[in-house]
N, C-alpha and C positions, 0 to 999 in steps of 0.2 A: 799541483793538486794535492791537497791534504788526504791522508789515509785514515782510516778509522783509528781511534774513536772520535776524530774530528769531523765535523760537518764540512761540506764544500765551501762554506764561507770562512772556514778557518778558525772558528771560535766555538767554545763550549760553554753554556751557561751553568753556573753553580751558585746557589744562594745568592741570587740577584747579582752575581759577578760573573764575567766571562773569562774563562781559563782556556787558553788554546794550546794545543800541541803545535809545535812550530815547524813541521815539515812542509816543504814548498817544492817549486820547481826551479830549475836553473842548472847551470854548469859551473863547477868551481875549478879554478886553476891556481896550482901551487908551484912553489920553487922546489926543485928536486935536488937539493944540496943535503949533505949529511948533517945530522943534529950534533952540535958541539956541546961544550960543557955548559951547565946551568948559568943563566944570566947573572952577572954581578951588579946588582942594583946600585951598590955604593959607588961604583965608577961610572955610573951612566950619566950622560951630560944632562944639564938642567935647562930647560927651554921654558922662559916665561914663568918661572916659579914651579914648573912641574917637571918630574922625572921622565925622560923620554923612554918610551917602550920600544924604539926601533931595534935595538939589538935583541931584545927578548923576542919580538915578533919574528925577526929574520931567522933566529935560531930554531924556533918551533913550528913555523908555518909550513915547511916541507912535510911534516908528518899529518897535517890536517888535509882531509880529502873530501871530495863530493861523492855522494852516493846517489847513483841514478838507478831507479827501480822500475821495471815494467811489468805490469800485470796483465795477462791475457785471459779474458773470460768470454763466455758466449752472451748472447743478448738476454739470456735468462738469469745472468749473474754468477753463473758457475765458472769457477777457475779452471781453465784448460791446462794440459800439460804443455811444457815448452816444445815448440816445433823443431824437429831436428833439422840441422843446416846440412843440406845435401848440395854438393857441388855438381857442376855439369858433367865431370868425369866419373861420377859415382854410378855404378850400374843401376838402371831404371831411375836415375836422378831426374830426368825430365818429366817422368810419369809421376813421381812422388811430389815434385815441385808443383805440377799442375793440380794435383789432388789438394794439396794444402793450400794453395793460392785460390782454390775454388770452394773450399769449405764453407758451408753455410749458404751456397748459391744453389739455384735451381738448375735444371739440365740446360736451360738457355743461357746460363752464365750471367744473368742479370741480378745484381745484388738486390735482396729484398723481395724478389719476385719468384714465385714457384715455377718449377719447370713443367714441361709437358707432361701431363698425366699425374701431377703431384698436387696436393692440397697444401695451401700456405701454412696452415697450422701444423702440418707434418714435416715440413722441410727442416734440414738440419740448421740449427741456429747459427747466425754469423758470429764471427769473432769480434770482439771489442778490446782494444788496447788502451790501457790507461797508464799514465806515467806520473811518477812522484819522485821528489829529490830532496835530499837533506844534506847532513854533514856527518863526518865521522873523523876517526883518528886512528893512526897505526901505533900499536903498543908493543909490537915485536917485529924485529927487522925481517923475520922470516915470512911476514904477511898477515898477521893477525890485526884485524880492524874492529872497532868498537863503534856502535851507532845505537840509535833508538829502535825499538821494536815496531814502532808505528811508522818509521821511515820506509822499512822494507815491506811491512804487512805480509800479504800472501804472494809476493812477486815471484814471476816465473824467471825473471832475468835481472841480475843485479850487476851493475858496473861501478868499480872504484876509479875515479878520475883524479890524477895528480896534475900539479901545475905545469909540469913539463909537457903535458899532452899524453902521457902514459895512460892508457886505459886497460884495466885488468878486470876480467870476469871474476866474480866472487861467488863462493858457495857459503851457505849458512851453516855455521858449526852448531849454534844453539841460540835460542830466544826465550826471553822471559817477559810475559805480558804484565805480570803484577808490578814490576819495578820498570817496565818499558825499556828493556835493554836487549840488544842482539849482538852477536859476535859473528864475524865474517872471516873468511880465509881467502887470500889471493896468492898467486904463485908467480914469482919473477925469478930471473936468473942471477939477479943481484940483491943484496941486502937492501932494504927499504928504510928510509928515515923513520924513526920511531920516537915516541915521548913515553914517559912513565907516570904512574899515578903518585900523587902526593897524599898527605894526610889531611883530610878536610877537617877532622876533629880539632886540629890546631889552628884553623881559621877563626878570627874573631871578627865581630861586627866592626866595620870600618876598614878592614884590610883591603888593599887594592887587589883587583883581578883584572884579566884580560881574556876576551872571548874572540875566537876565530871560527868563521863558518861561511855559509853560502846564502845569505838573506836575499830573498826575491831573485835569486839567480846571479846575484853580484858576488861571484866566488872570490875567496881570499880576503874577505872583509874582516877587519880588526876593529873591535870596540873595547873600551875599558871602563871601569867603574870600581865600586866597592862591594864588599859583602854587605847586604842591607839587612839581612836577618838570617836566622838558622832555624832548623827543625820546623819549617812551614808545612802545615797540613792543607792540602789543596783539594782533598777528597778525590784523588785519582786512583787510589789503590790502597790496600791494606798496610803498606809499610811507608807511607808518606813521611818524609823527613827532609824536604828540599832546602837547599841553599837559595836564598833570595839575593838577586843582584840588580843594580841599576845599569849595569852594562848593557848596551843596546842589543836586545835579542829579538829577532823577527822571524817570520815565516821562512823556513829554509835553514835556520840555525840548528834545527833538531838534530841531536846526535854530535854536535860539535863540542869541542873541549872548552872548559873554563879554567884558565891557568892562574897559578899563583905567580909571584915575581921571581921564583926559581925556575920557572918553566915546567912545572909539574901540574898534571891535571888533577884538580881537586873537585871538579864537577862535570856532569854532562848535561849540556843545555837541552831542556826538554819541553818547556811550556812557558807561556806568558799570560799575564793578566791584562786584558785590553778590551775596551768597548768598540774599538775600530779595526782590530786585527792587526795593527802595527804596534811597534814598541812604545810604551808610555813609561818606561823606566822600572817596570816590575816584571823581572823574568825569573824563572826557576830552574835549577840544576840538581840532578841526582848526585848526592855527595859521593866522593870517591870511597869514604868509609863504608858505604853500603854497596856500591857498584863493583868495587874490586873483588870482593868475595864472590859475587854472583858471576863475574866475568870468568874467574878462575874455575868455578864449577861448570859453566857452560863449556869452557875450553877442554876440561877433563872428561866430563861426562856427557856433554851434548844437552844437558838439562840441569835444572836446579834440584838441590837435595836439602830442603829446609827441615829444621827441626819442628817437631810437632808435640804440643803439650795436651791437646784434646780438651780445652776448656772454652766457654763462651764468656766473655768478660764485658764490663761496662765501666764507665768512668765513675770517679768518686768526687761528688761535689761537697760544698761546705755542709750542707744539711746532712747528707749521708755520713761524712766524717764525724760530725757531732753525734749522731745516733749510734755510730759504731764505736765511738770514744777513741777515735784516731787522733784527736787533736786538730791536725791540718789535713786538708784534702790531699791525699797521695795514693800511690799504688793503683792496682787494678783489681776491681771487685768480681769475684767469680760468681757468674750468674747461671751457669749450667756446666755440666760435666758430661762428656761423651763416655758412654758405657764401654766402648771398645778402645778408648784412648789411654795414654800412659798416666794421666793425672788421677784416675780412679784407683788403681792398685797402690799408688804412692800415698794415698790418704787425704788428698785434697778434697774439700767440702764446699758446697754452695754456701756463700757467705764469707768465705776466706777473702782477705785482701792480700794480694801478692805484692810485697814492698821490695824484695830482692830476688833476683834470678841469676844463679851462677856468679854471685858475688857482685853483680851490677845492679845499681839502684833502679827501681821502677818507679819514676816520678808520677807518671799518669798512665792511663789505659793505653795510649798510643806507643808506649815504650815497650811493652811486654811482647807483642807480636814480632817487632823487629829484632828484639834480643833473642827470642826463641828461634826464630827462622835462621839466625846467624850462627846458631849453636849446633856443633856436629851432631849428626844422627846417631843414636845409640850411646850417647855420653851420659854418665850418671851425674845429675845436677842437683845441688842443693838449692831449695827455695825456701825463702822466708816469708811466712804468712802471719798476718794478725787475725786471730780467731777469738771473738767474744773478748776483746780487749787485751788478750795475751799474745805474745810473740812465740811462734813455734817454727821449727825447721823441718822441712820434709825433704826426701831425696827421690827424684823421678829419673827413670831411664828414658831419655827422649826418643820419641818415634819420628817418623817421617811424614811430613804433610804430603799427602797425595793430592792429585789434581782435584778430586772431588771434594776435598775438605776446603771450607772457606772460613776466613777469620772475620766475624762479623759480631756486632753488638746484638743484644737480646732483642727480640722483635716484639711488635704489639699487633693486636688483631683489630679488625674493622668493627667499629661500634654497632651495636644492634639496639633495637627498641626495648626499653625496659618493661617489666611487667607493672601491673598497676598498683600493687601493694609491696611493701618492704617491712622489715621487722625492726632493724636498729639503724640510727642515724648517728654518724660521727665523721669528723674530718671532711665534711662536705659530701660524704658517701652514704649510700644506703645499702645494707647488708641483708641477705637472706640466706637461710639454710638451703644446701642442695635439695632440690625436689626433682622428680622426674619430669615435671613440666619445665622447669629452668634448664635441666640438662638438655632437653630436646630443643627448647627455645634458642639456646646459645650453642648447640652442638658441642657440648662439653664432652671431652673424651672419658671413657669409663675409667674409673680408678683414681681420678684426680680427687685430691683433698682440698679443704678450704671452704670459705663462705663466698657467696656470689654477690658481686656488686651489681645492684639493680637500678641505681641511679647515681649520677655524678652532677653535683652543682657546678654550672659552668663558671661561676665566679670564685671557685674554690682553688686552693693551692694544689689539691689532687688533680683538678682539671688542667692546671698549667703544666703538671708533670705527666700528662697524657695517660692518666688512668682512665680506663674505658668501661662502659657498661658491658656486662657479659663476662668480664674477667673475674678470677678468683683471687682472694687474699689467703695466702697459705700460711704466712707467718707474720707476725707483728713483734718487733724487737727481738727477732731471732728465736721466738717461740711460736710453736704451732697454734693456730686457731681453727676450730671446726665448727663454731656456731657463732651467731651475733653476740651471745652472751660472753663468749671467750674474748671477742674483740673489745667489749666494754672494759672487762677485768684487765686486759692487757694495757689499754690506754690509761686506765687509772693508775696502774703500777708505774708506767713510765712517767706520768705527771708527778707522782711522789718521788720518783728518782731525780726529778729536776731536768728531765729531757725536754728540749724544745721542739724536736722533731720525733716522728714515729716512723721507724724503718719498716716498710711493708715488703714482703716477698710476694710479688704479683704473678700469677701465672695466666697465660691465655688459655683459650679452650683446647689447644693441642698439647698443652703441658710445657711449653717454653716459659721460663721464668725470668724475671728481672727484679732488681731492687729499687724501690722508690722511697725516698725520704719526704714525709708529707708534714708540713708545720702543724703543730697542735694548738697554735694561738687562734 
């Protein structure tokens, strides 16, 4: 049974595609021999033109485990605490055993029926046990195990199962829902076989990889393939940068390792793209370059400690790049600044385009959240921004991303009905000065500046860019506009400068802003 955020069917629809986290049920059996030196692929025998993976699989398989998770909840969906195990020799053991065995039943002891003198709706809810299983791997001989967060969910009881039949109860050290990782600890009187993380940044498209896991309960299954793509965004979280592989990954492979040919873990198998729920040759793994830092934080602190910049960002398309004079589309456009965040005292402004952060190039808006999150909290970081065509460098003392903070793009509001009249028409839009009537009509927050959009031509480029009736245009070409006349003047000036697009700073009624580049043709 798959756990959230996957539906019971095992897949999740996104942009007309189905992306499924691949936790499933079953028992995984593994060899329990120690891990030897990394595989030497040059000496591997060649079978029918292919390099055999037998030696590699034999070396690393003992460190790959099955994760069996049991969640006990009542019929109302509330997770119940784990029931204590009381033996027959325990004082009052029989009494407590009878109590826990009969939880949720009436005085007559008939499941689902109220006891004498009770009403059905007042009876204690019955227990419901659900099981899920996936894969994992040991990264430290002392008993540190890595898996996916969705494999264990809110489980009351977690068991790690080795190929030898060894079953060890596990405790959760920490978990991270944003990247879907969890770190467990098991205890054993002997060192456990373990594998190490490799460097996923060194993997190239076409490099061979091998996956091991527990697909459909068929434990110890090995599949192989190549790295099909890098830096995939499958819209599962704010830090998506998945490795894509054609190695067969199915339900039950979740949390299992993706190995390079040296026996190093370069990815954690997490999701598949599938219309059927089975492998169609498109699987996704969290790269080790992202996972290893998170795992270390969870081991040390029991939680993540991500860097926080305190900005809202959006992507830069070709039209926006032209309007800003960037040349090519690159960087992350700052569309909002948190008043309490580190960016404001550092001097960042709305309209800045972040092109470098701590010396690392920001190619697009997806890069910035990942780089910031991986940067130590409290570090003084240089940030390179493009501001009105000029490059500037700012220094920010990075804060910590709290649980309540979310990395998300600028939002838009629901369209409303326009008034009957408008003052100025341009760019497929009709503009009106702010009036008391319009502020009430569109619930515009007090103190907001700009001109009101009162009509949008559905065939215009502005409509394609999701500019909505009731929003405000605050700036055009990074200059403020407060009246329809200002709009006309700014557009005329941009045309004289040879601009093909007008960069609008658009605000919704609550004051959240975003940049929109609208064609002037």
